[in-house]
HTML snippet that shows the backbone in 3Dmol.js (N, CA, C, O; Angstrom):
<script src="https://3Dmol.org/build/3Dmol-min.js"></script>
<div id="view" style="width:600px;height:400px;position:relative"></div>
<script>
const pdb = `
ATOM      1  N   MET A   1      -9.861 -25.131  20.843  1.00  0.00           N
ATOM      2  CA  MET A   1      -9.924 -24.072  19.858  1.00  0.00           C
ATOM      3  C   MET A   1     -10.859 -24.478  18.734  1.00  0.00           C
ATOM      4  O   MET A   1     -11.061 -25.666  18.486  1.00  0.00           O
ATOM      5  N   SER A   2     -11.414 -23.515  18.071  1.00  0.00           N
ATOM      6  CA  SER A   2     -12.373 -23.796  17.009  1.00  0.00           C
ATOM      7  C   SER A   2     -11.714 -24.003  15.653  1.00  0.00           C
ATOM      8  O   SER A   2     -12.401 -24.349  14.692  1.00  0.00           O
ATOM      9  N   GLY A   3     -10.433 -23.807  15.547  1.00  0.00           N
ATOM     10  CA  GLY A   3      -9.740 -24.009  14.280  1.00  0.00           C
ATOM     11  C   GLY A   3      -9.714 -22.781  13.390  1.00  0.00           C
ATOM     12  O   GLY A   3      -9.273 -22.862  12.243  1.00  0.00           O
ATOM     13  N   ILE A   4     -10.171 -21.658  13.889  1.00  0.00           N
ATOM     14  CA  ILE A   4     -10.156 -20.424  13.104  1.00  0.00           C
ATOM     15  C   ILE A   4      -8.869 -19.673  13.409  1.00  0.00           C
ATOM     16  O   ILE A   4      -8.543 -19.411  14.566  1.00  0.00           O
ATOM     17  N   VAL A   5      -8.149 -19.335  12.354  1.00  0.00           N
ATOM     18  CA  VAL A   5      -6.891 -18.611  12.504  1.00  0.00           C
ATOM     19  C   VAL A   5      -7.105 -17.180  12.036  1.00  0.00           C
ATOM     20  O   VAL A   5      -7.613 -16.944  10.939  1.00  0.00           O
ATOM     21  N   ALA A   6      -6.720 -16.239  12.865  1.00  0.00           N
ATOM     22  CA  ALA A   6      -6.858 -14.831  12.502  1.00  0.00           C
ATOM     23  C   ALA A   6      -5.910 -14.495  11.359  1.00  0.00           C
ATOM     24  O   ALA A   6      -4.739 -14.872  11.384  1.00  0.00           O
ATOM     25  N   GLN A   7      -6.418 -13.786  10.359  1.00  0.00           N
ATOM     26  CA  GLN A   7      -5.603 -13.360   9.232  1.00  0.00           C
ATOM     27  C   GLN A   7      -4.957 -12.019   9.569  1.00  0.00           C
ATOM     28  O   GLN A   7      -5.642 -11.093  10.003  1.00  0.00           O
ATOM     29  N   PRO A   8      -3.658 -11.910   9.376  1.00  0.00           N
ATOM     30  CA  PRO A   8      -3.009 -10.630   9.654  1.00  0.00           C
ATOM     31  C   PRO A   8      -3.475  -9.570   8.668  1.00  0.00           C
ATOM     32  O   PRO A   8      -3.801  -9.874   7.520  1.00  0.00           O
ATOM     33  N   SER A   9      -3.503  -8.338   9.120  1.00  0.00           N
ATOM     34  CA  SER A   9      -3.885  -7.248   8.230  1.00  0.00           C
ATOM     35  C   SER A   9      -2.950  -6.079   8.476  1.00  0.00           C
ATOM     36  O   SER A   9      -2.212  -6.047   9.461  1.00  0.00           O
ATOM     37  N   GLY A  10      -2.993  -5.137   7.579  1.00  0.00           N
ATOM     38  CA  GLY A  10      -2.147  -3.960   7.719  1.00  0.00           C
ATOM     39  C   GLY A  10      -0.761  -4.205   7.186  1.00  0.00           C
ATOM     40  O   GLY A  10      -0.591  -4.733   6.087  1.00  0.00           O
ATOM     41  N   ILE A  11       0.227  -3.823   7.962  1.00  0.00           N
ATOM     42  CA  ILE A  11       1.614  -3.859   7.497  1.00  0.00           C
ATOM     43  C   ILE A  11       2.141  -5.283   7.328  1.00  0.00           C
ATOM     44  O   ILE A  11       3.132  -5.488   6.627  1.00  0.00           O
ATOM     45  N   THR A  12       1.505  -6.262   7.949  1.00  0.00           N
ATOM     46  CA  THR A  12       1.991  -7.640   7.840  1.00  0.00           C
ATOM     47  C   THR A  12       1.366  -8.404   6.685  1.00  0.00           C
ATOM     48  O   THR A  12       1.765  -9.535   6.410  1.00  0.00           O
ATOM     49  N   ASN A  13       0.404  -7.815   6.010  1.00  0.00           N
ATOM     50  CA  ASN A  13      -0.257  -8.503   4.910  1.00  0.00           C
ATOM     51  C   ASN A  13      -0.253  -7.615   3.682  1.00  0.00           C
ATOM     52  O   ASN A  13      -0.908  -6.575   3.733  1.00  0.00           O
ATOM     53  N   PRO A  14       0.398  -7.911   2.619  1.00  0.00           N
ATOM     54  CA  PRO A  14       1.098  -9.137   2.286  1.00  0.00           C
ATOM     55  C   PRO A  14       2.469  -9.191   2.958  1.00  0.00           C
ATOM     56  O   PRO A  14       3.053  -8.155   3.275  1.00  0.00           O
ATOM     57  N   PRO A  15       2.974 -10.399   3.169  1.00  0.00           N
ATOM     58  CA  PRO A  15       4.285 -10.544   3.800  1.00  0.00           C
ATOM     59  C   PRO A  15       5.397  -9.907   2.959  1.00  0.00           C
ATOM     60  O   PRO A  15       5.322  -9.882   1.731  1.00  0.00           O
ATOM     61  N   ILE A  16       6.407  -9.404   3.624  1.00  0.00           N
ATOM     62  CA  ILE A  16       7.530  -8.751   2.952  1.00  0.00           C
ATOM     63  C   ILE A  16       8.208  -9.704   1.972  1.00  0.00           C
ATOM     64  O   ILE A  16       8.635  -9.284   0.897  1.00  0.00           O
ATOM     65  N   ASP A  17       8.309 -10.971   2.329  1.00  0.00           N
ATOM     66  CA  ASP A  17       8.958 -11.942   1.441  1.00  0.00           C
ATOM     67  C   ASP A  17       8.223 -12.058   0.107  1.00  0.00           C
ATOM     68  O   ASP A  17       8.854 -12.187  -0.942  1.00  0.00           O
ATOM     69  N   ASP A  18       6.888 -12.011   0.144  1.00  0.00           N
ATOM     70  CA  ASP A  18       6.114 -12.068  -1.098  1.00  0.00           C
ATOM     71  C   ASP A  18       6.342 -10.818  -1.941  1.00  0.00           C
ATOM     72  O   ASP A  18       6.431 -10.901  -3.166  1.00  0.00           O
ATOM     73  N   LEU A  19       6.435  -9.667  -1.291  1.00  0.00           N
ATOM     74  CA  LEU A  19       6.670  -8.421  -2.022  1.00  0.00           C
ATOM     75  C   LEU A  19       8.074  -8.386  -2.615  1.00  0.00           C
ATOM     76  O   LEU A  19       8.271  -7.873  -3.717  1.00  0.00           O
ATOM     77  N   LEU A  20       9.042  -8.926  -1.892  1.00  0.00           N
ATOM     78  CA  LEU A  20      10.412  -8.957  -2.408  1.00  0.00           C
ATOM     79  C   LEU A  20      10.529  -9.849  -3.640  1.00  0.00           C
ATOM     80  O   LEU A  20      11.387  -9.619  -4.492  1.00  0.00           O
ATOM     81  N   ALA A  21       9.683 -10.853  -3.740  1.00  0.00           N
ATOM     82  CA  ALA A  21       9.695 -11.712  -4.928  1.00  0.00           C
ATOM     83  C   ALA A  21       9.251 -10.941  -6.165  1.00  0.00           C
ATOM     84  O   ALA A  21       9.629 -11.294  -7.282  1.00  0.00           O
ATOM     85  N   LEU A  22       8.449  -9.887  -5.977  1.00  0.00           N
ATOM     86  CA  LEU A  22       7.965  -9.078  -7.093  1.00  0.00           C
ATOM     87  C   LEU A  22       8.889  -7.913  -7.418  1.00  0.00           C
ATOM     88  O   LEU A  22       8.740  -7.276  -8.461  1.00  0.00           O
ATOM     89  N   SER A  23       9.833  -7.632  -6.542  1.00  0.00           N
ATOM     90  CA  SER A  23      10.714  -6.482  -6.701  1.00  0.00           C
ATOM     91  C   SER A  23      12.153  -6.947  -6.902  1.00  0.00           C
ATOM     92  O   SER A  23      12.512  -8.073  -6.558  1.00  0.00           O
ATOM     93  N   ASP A  24      12.968  -6.056  -7.468  1.00  0.00           N
ATOM     94  CA  ASP A  24      14.367  -6.395  -7.713  1.00  0.00           C
ATOM     95  C   ASP A  24      15.201  -6.395  -6.434  1.00  0.00           C
ATOM     96  O   ASP A  24      16.110  -7.211  -6.279  1.00  0.00           O
ATOM     97  N   SER A  25      14.889  -5.478  -5.521  1.00  0.00           N
ATOM     98  CA  SER A  25      15.677  -5.359  -4.297  1.00  0.00           C
ATOM     99  C   SER A  25      14.830  -4.715  -3.209  1.00  0.00           C
ATOM    100  O   SER A  25      13.727  -4.235  -3.469  1.00  0.00           O
ATOM    101  N   LYS A  26      15.350  -4.710  -2.006  1.00  0.00           N
ATOM    102  CA  LYS A  26      14.658  -4.046  -0.904  1.00  0.00           C
ATOM    103  C   LYS A  26      14.575  -2.546  -1.156  1.00  0.00           C
ATOM    104  O   LYS A  26      13.584  -1.903  -0.810  1.00  0.00           O
ATOM    105  N   TYR A  27      15.618  -1.998  -1.758  1.00  0.00           N
ATOM    106  CA  TYR A  27      15.637  -0.570  -2.071  1.00  0.00           C
ATOM    107  C   TYR A  27      14.502  -0.221  -3.036  1.00  0.00           C
ATOM    108  O   TYR A  27      13.787   0.758  -2.820  1.00  0.00           O
ATOM    109  N   ALA A  28      14.334  -1.007  -4.090  1.00  0.00           N
ATOM    110  CA  ALA A  28      13.269  -0.758  -5.062  1.00  0.00           C
ATOM    111  C   ALA A  28      11.896  -0.880  -4.408  1.00  0.00           C
ATOM    112  O   ALA A  28      10.980  -0.128  -4.741  1.00  0.00           O
ATOM    113  N   LEU A  29      11.750  -1.811  -3.492  1.00  0.00           N
ATOM    114  CA  LEU A  29      10.493  -1.987  -2.780  1.00  0.00           C
ATOM    115  C   LEU A  29      10.162  -0.746  -1.949  1.00  0.00           C
ATOM    116  O   LEU A  29       9.015  -0.300  -1.921  1.00  0.00           O
ATOM    117  N   VAL A  30      11.158  -0.199  -1.281  1.00  0.00           N
ATOM    118  CA  VAL A  30      10.951   1.008  -0.472  1.00  0.00           C
ATOM    119  C   VAL A  30      10.600   2.199  -1.358  1.00  0.00           C
ATOM    120  O   VAL A  30       9.727   2.993  -1.010  1.00  0.00           O
ATOM    121  N   ILE A  31      11.274   2.327  -2.500  1.00  0.00           N
ATOM    122  CA  ILE A  31      10.988   3.428  -3.424  1.00  0.00           C
ATOM    123  C   ILE A  31       9.546   3.342  -3.922  1.00  0.00           C
ATOM    124  O   ILE A  31       8.841   4.350  -3.959  1.00  0.00           O
ATOM    125  N   ASN A  32       9.105   2.144  -4.305  1.00  0.00           N
ATOM    126  CA  ASN A  32       7.735   1.971  -4.781  1.00  0.00           C
ATOM    127  C   ASN A  32       6.713   2.259  -3.689  1.00  0.00           C
ATOM    128  O   ASN A  32       5.665   2.844  -3.963  1.00  0.00           O
ATOM    129  N   ALA A  33       7.001   1.860  -2.469  1.00  0.00           N
ATOM    130  CA  ALA A  33       6.093   2.137  -1.357  1.00  0.00           C
ATOM    131  C   ALA A  33       6.012   3.637  -1.087  1.00  0.00           C
ATOM    132  O   ALA A  33       4.933   4.156  -0.798  1.00  0.00           O
ATOM    133  N   ALA A  34       7.136   4.333  -1.179  1.00  0.00           N
ATOM    134  CA  ALA A  34       7.144   5.780  -0.959  1.00  0.00           C
ATOM    135  C   ALA A  34       6.362   6.504  -2.051  1.00  0.00           C
ATOM    136  O   ALA A  34       5.638   7.458  -1.767  1.00  0.00           O
ATOM    137  N   LYS A  35       6.504   6.055  -3.299  1.00  0.00           N
ATOM    138  CA  LYS A  35       5.747   6.662  -4.400  1.00  0.00           C
ATOM    139  C   LYS A  35       4.247   6.484  -4.186  1.00  0.00           C
ATOM    140  O   LYS A  35       3.464   7.409  -4.399  1.00  0.00           O
ATOM    141  N   ARG A  36       3.862   5.293  -3.767  1.00  0.00           N
ATOM    142  CA  ARG A  36       2.435   5.031  -3.538  1.00  0.00           C
ATOM    143  C   ARG A  36       1.910   5.861  -2.376  1.00  0.00           C
ATOM    144  O   ARG A  36       0.781   6.349  -2.425  1.00  0.00           O
ATOM    145  N   ALA A  37       2.710   6.026  -1.340  1.00  0.00           N
ATOM    146  CA  ALA A  37       2.299   6.853  -0.205  1.00  0.00           C
ATOM    147  C   ALA A  37       2.093   8.297  -0.644  1.00  0.00           C
ATOM    148  O   ALA A  37       1.152   8.952  -0.196  1.00  0.00           O
ATOM    149  N   ARG A  38       2.961   8.797  -1.514  1.00  0.00           N
ATOM    150  CA  ARG A  38       2.796  10.161  -2.025  1.00  0.00           C
ATOM    151  C   ARG A  38       1.526  10.286  -2.860  1.00  0.00           C
ATOM    152  O   ARG A  38       0.837  11.303  -2.783  1.00  0.00           O
ATOM    153  N   GLN A  39       1.207   9.263  -3.658  1.00  0.00           N
ATOM    154  CA  GLN A  39      -0.025   9.286  -4.449  1.00  0.00           C
ATOM    155  C   GLN A  39      -1.251   9.346  -3.547  1.00  0.00           C
ATOM    156  O   GLN A  39      -2.184  10.105  -3.811  1.00  0.00           O
ATOM    157  N   ILE A  40      -1.251   8.554  -2.490  1.00  0.00           N
ATOM    158  CA  ILE A  40      -2.392   8.537  -1.575  1.00  0.00           C
ATOM    159  C   ILE A  40      -2.520   9.871  -0.859  1.00  0.00           C
ATOM    160  O   ILE A  40      -3.629  10.388  -0.723  1.00  0.00           O
ATOM    161  N   ASN A  41      -1.401  10.445  -0.394  1.00  0.00           N
ATOM    162  CA  ASN A  41      -1.447  11.750   0.266  1.00  0.00           C
ATOM    163  C   ASN A  41      -1.933  12.829  -0.683  1.00  0.00           C
ATOM    164  O   ASN A  41      -2.703  13.703  -0.284  1.00  0.00           O
ATOM    165  N   SER A  42      -1.498  12.782  -1.929  1.00  0.00           N
ATOM    166  CA  SER A  42      -1.930  13.755  -2.924  1.00  0.00           C
ATOM    167  C   SER A  42      -3.429  13.636  -3.175  1.00  0.00           C
ATOM    168  O   SER A  42      -4.124  14.643  -3.312  1.00  0.00           O
ATOM    169  N   TYR A  43      -3.916  12.421  -3.233  1.00  0.00           N
ATOM    170  CA  TYR A  43      -5.345  12.188  -3.447  1.00  0.00           C
ATOM    171  C   TYR A  43      -6.163  12.822  -2.325  1.00  0.00           C
ATOM    172  O   TYR A  43      -7.141  13.521  -2.592  1.00  0.00           O
ATOM    173  N   TYR A  44      -5.777  12.586  -1.088  1.00  0.00           N
ATOM    174  CA  TYR A  44      -6.542  13.126   0.028  1.00  0.00           C
ATOM    175  C   TYR A  44      -6.431  14.643   0.126  1.00  0.00           C
ATOM    176  O   TYR A  44      -7.378  15.297   0.562  1.00  0.00           O
ATOM    177  N   SER A  45      -5.306  15.213  -0.266  1.00  0.00           N
ATOM    178  CA  SER A  45      -5.210  16.674  -0.256  1.00  0.00           C
ATOM    179  C   SER A  45      -6.058  17.271  -1.372  1.00  0.00           C
ATOM    180  O   SER A  45      -6.601  18.363  -1.205  1.00  0.00           O
ATOM    181  N   GLN A  46      -6.188  16.583  -2.509  1.00  0.00           N
ATOM    182  CA  GLN A  46      -7.040  17.064  -3.591  1.00  0.00           C
ATOM    183  C   GLN A  46      -8.515  16.983  -3.211  1.00  0.00           C
ATOM    184  O   GLN A  46      -9.313  17.808  -3.656  1.00  0.00           O
ATOM    185  N   LEU A  47      -8.879  16.015  -2.408  1.00  0.00           N
ATOM    186  CA  LEU A  47     -10.267  15.918  -1.966  1.00  0.00           C
ATOM    187  C   LEU A  47     -10.676  17.159  -1.194  1.00  0.00           C
ATOM    188  O   LEU A  47     -11.783  17.667  -1.370  1.00  0.00           O
ATOM    189  N   SER A  48      -9.793  17.646  -0.343  1.00  0.00           N
ATOM    190  CA  SER A  48     -10.131  18.820   0.456  1.00  0.00           C
ATOM    191  C   SER A  48     -10.138  20.092  -0.382  1.00  0.00           C
ATOM    192  O   SER A  48     -10.807  21.060  -0.022  1.00  0.00           O
ATOM    193  N   GLU A  49      -9.391  20.107  -1.514  1.00  0.00           N
ATOM    194  CA  GLU A  49      -9.357  21.280  -2.380  1.00  0.00           C
ATOM    195  C   GLU A  49     -10.409  21.227  -3.482  1.00  0.00           C
ATOM    196  O   GLU A  49     -10.626  22.221  -4.175  1.00  0.00           O
ATOM    197  N   GLY A  50     -11.064  20.085  -3.652  1.00  0.00           N
ATOM    198  CA  GLY A  50     -12.071  19.951  -4.688  1.00  0.00           C
ATOM    199  C   GLY A  50     -11.509  19.588  -6.050  1.00  0.00           C
ATOM    200  O   GLY A  50     -12.247  19.595  -7.035  1.00  0.00           O
ATOM    201  N   LEU A  51     -10.223  19.271  -6.134  1.00  0.00           N
ATOM    202  CA  LEU A  51      -9.602  18.877  -7.395  1.00  0.00           C
ATOM    203  C   LEU A  51      -9.336  17.384  -7.372  1.00  0.00           C
ATOM    204  O   LEU A  51      -8.966  16.832  -6.336  1.00  0.00           O
ATOM    205  N   LEU A  52      -9.522  16.735  -8.498  1.00  0.00           N
ATOM    206  CA  LEU A  52      -9.211  15.312  -8.583  1.00  0.00           C
ATOM    207  C   LEU A  52      -8.402  15.055  -9.842  1.00  0.00           C
ATOM    208  O   LEU A  52      -8.940  15.053 -10.949  1.00  0.00           O
ATOM    209  N   GLU A  53      -7.104  14.838  -9.664  1.00  0.00           N
ATOM    210  CA  GLU A  53      -6.221  14.552 -10.787  1.00  0.00           C
ATOM    211  C   GLU A  53      -5.789  13.094 -10.789  1.00  0.00           C
ATOM    212  O   GLU A  53      -5.665  12.485 -11.852  1.00  0.00           O
ATOM    213  N   TYR A  54      -5.559  12.530  -9.612  1.00  0.00           N
ATOM    214  CA  TYR A  54      -5.077  11.160  -9.492  1.00  0.00           C
ATOM    215  C   TYR A  54      -6.208  10.244  -9.042  1.00  0.00           C
ATOM    216  O   TYR A  54      -7.182  10.683  -8.432  1.00  0.00           O
ATOM    217  N   ALA A  55      -6.054   8.971  -9.356  1.00  0.00           N
ATOM    218  CA  ALA A  55      -7.009   7.976  -8.864  1.00  0.00           C
ATOM    219  C   ALA A  55      -6.815   7.792  -7.367  1.00  0.00           C
ATOM    220  O   ALA A  55      -5.712   7.969  -6.852  1.00  0.00           O
ATOM    221  N   GLY A  56      -7.860   7.446  -6.690  1.00  0.00           N
ATOM    222  CA  GLY A  56      -7.794   7.259  -5.251  1.00  0.00           C
ATOM    223  C   GLY A  56      -7.052   6.006  -4.851  1.00  0.00           C
ATOM    224  O   GLY A  56      -6.547   5.275  -5.704  1.00  0.00           O
ATOM    225  N   PRO A  57      -6.982   5.756  -3.563  1.00  0.00           N
ATOM    226  CA  PRO A  57      -6.282   4.579  -3.069  1.00  0.00           C
ATOM    227  C   PRO A  57      -6.929   3.308  -3.612  1.00  0.00           C
ATOM    228  O   PRO A  57      -8.151   3.158  -3.587  1.00  0.00           O
ATOM    229  N   MET A  58      -6.101   2.412  -4.094  1.00  0.00           N
ATOM    230  CA  MET A  58      -6.597   1.169  -4.687  1.00  0.00           C
ATOM    231  C   MET A  58      -6.530   0.057  -3.664  1.00  0.00           C
ATOM    232  O   MET A  58      -5.622  -0.773  -3.683  1.00  0.00           O
ATOM    233  N   VAL A  59      -7.503   0.052  -2.773  1.00  0.00           N
ATOM    234  CA  VAL A  59      -7.539  -0.919  -1.692  1.00  0.00           C
ATOM    235  C   VAL A  59      -8.651  -1.913  -1.993  1.00  0.00           C
ATOM    236  O   VAL A  59      -9.777  -1.510  -2.285  1.00  0.00           O
ATOM    237  N   PRO A  60      -8.352  -3.202  -1.927  1.00  0.00           N
ATOM    238  CA  PRO A  60      -9.399  -4.193  -2.233  1.00  0.00           C
ATOM    239  C   PRO A  60     -10.486  -4.230  -1.192  1.00  0.00           C
ATOM    240  O   PRO A  60     -11.430  -5.011  -1.314  1.00  0.00           O
TER     241      PRO A  60
END
`;
const viewer = $3Dmol.createViewer("view");
viewer.addModel(pdb, "pdb");
viewer.setStyle({}, {cartoon: {color: "spectrum"}});
viewer.zoomTo();
viewer.render();
</script>
């Protein structure tokens, strides 16, 4: 092997354990994820309507 390790992406990055360290509970983590999903969906629906009220997805 060449020593290169594939970095996980998507749902596995960042790890859930790291996110739980930033949140009070698993429930709070799920609530925050749902809020962010709604923001992203709202952003994309505004793009098709020509309105921009919210900031777009904040992906590095």
